[in-house]
C-alpha angles and dihedrals in degrees: 000000000000117000090256089066094051120088134177125193134176110213128192128206111292090354111156118226112177123225124220089255092055092046091054091044102046096041087078107074092201090065092058111095109153127056088250091055091052091049090052089048091057093046092051091050089053090049091052091052090049093054103277133282119318096212119079111177103005117078138148142231114211130207093272098051123107091239091066091055093047093045092054092045096048099045113137126226095208135025094245118123091214096051116149111204114240125229091260093049091051092049094046091048088066093057106099113203095210136139109260125202099232114198117212111260121231119243093244094051091045092055094046095051104047089120123032104210096184108031117192123227091254090051091053091049092054099041110031093082133038111228141158117247111252134193116208135200130182126205106206138192128212102214097176124129115289110270093021101075122146100061113132096216090066095054113111132180110244099176138000120208122190131180118190130201091266092060096254113148117208120194117187119217099025126244110288099235110152096337095091132242125315117237138207121201116205126216119241141071097302095047091209117202120211123192127197139171132211120212133178106244097174118131112259116247115252117247093244092052091047092052091048090051091050090051090052091050092048090051091048094048091046092055091047091050091051090050092052091046090053089053095047099039131220099264116093115206110246133185124242119267112277093020130117118206116207117194118185128187103192138179132198097218107179149329124217143173099042128141101232136044133240098052131187133179127225115195140169137180120238116207116211125211116309091020122112142165137205120273094250095046112113111216098186138052147170125220125221120270107265130193116225129240128203114256112173108311097338136076107233129195113200111206104165086190113169125209136173129217128187119181136161132220118205119196109223108141108062096179113126094226092060113095114196120215135222123237116268125220110215121193142172129202118219135180129216124200135198093275092053092253113148130202132192108243101179151332128225145157137212129198110219110248118261095218126067123243137058119335130181121199132183106194121195117221138203137194133209117257137192122221096234136095091224092063092052091046090050089051092050101042108030102014126233127107139186110301137188114252088206114034091201086073084083084078127007111311117233089228091063110105101177129096100241126032110210121208093180112148093015108125121205139171127219112241132169134310138249125221121217132186116202129187107195127196125184126197128182138144087231088076089065108029122087098196130103088273089067090051092051093045093045090053088053091050091049090052090048089054090045091055092054090049098045094095093052091049092050090049092053092049092047092050090050091052091049092050091049091049092051091049091053091049091050091050092050092050093058118100115266094232090057091051092048091049092052091047093051092048090054 
């Protein structure tokens, strides 16, 4: 563009630069109604006496101008030209994030207005949302044809600057830097393209002032740290020697694949030998009743039910043949219909993980069944179904003293599955000490981990034996002449 079309302006915070439209408007004293309009009228007269305004296309709207109010009220939620503001958008548009001069309330008035029984609309506007007071400033550009400045349809926002009550400065769009100039393309036949840059022209802070500011911040942060330390205390809670503390933040996420709707989960934690919990620790829980929704081919009930478990393991028996066990989480899934009839949908169990961290489990469940049509009709019409008298029968009950638990003749049906999320934390002095106590405790922890991994080891060995057996069968099925030929070639 020719030099006449280029303009450069340095703008300060809340500095008012008048546009051609405002100059034409406020020159007429009869058009000034508010005290702010009269103040602008006097400033424009002074500018005219001093030779007129220096800016041509660049001007500003400060926090007190009408444009700021209208811009906040007319903000769009989407970029559609046919957008219809929703009820929430209309209500939020009336919330002015402005600094308010709050006068101190008297004690008598404070006590008498703890509850506002008949709130006014203005009261609801000011109190229904918590916000931080903000001051706003707009740097504008008049992009109209040369010689025809002052038309509102050619005004465009070049930059928006906001400062909230916490001292946070927001500049939108950001300073140009090395990203290149911003551009605005106008509608019309000529399709004019305007480019502009935004630079930070603030005076750099001197090194002495910056160091003094850093010292003030360090002093402030140090006092705040001391204050937090006084609230927390200096003593860190430790476990007793020879004790492992297991802390679990768990969540029953969902249940899916069940026959009936309105599901809920009842669960409890069984503590094996040498495990204990505090007297106030609750080891059982029941989720809320949740209706299912269709996700893919399954009906899923999302519980998102949190629970917390804190248990302790104390090493007493140091014999090598003793194998400690981890706590087991037993649960049952039930359904409840409109007539308050409940049905057992499935049983399952989960061994708490031996390693700390995040763990996700999807546990399949089953339920007992009877081979009769009457039982299924009873379950459908009047509710009720075969139940386990002892829910630990879903695994191996702790009361069982034999060597082999037989489930022969016990008929079950596979149902859905339940998803758990567990955050496990372990604490023990054995993780820090280097004495023989650490060695003994670490061996107990290793055996605990070994117990939780026994099933996987047995599964690997069994799969290896099956593969070896199949290889032997395949070798025996080969013709003898082929085997003799391969042996002679070797």
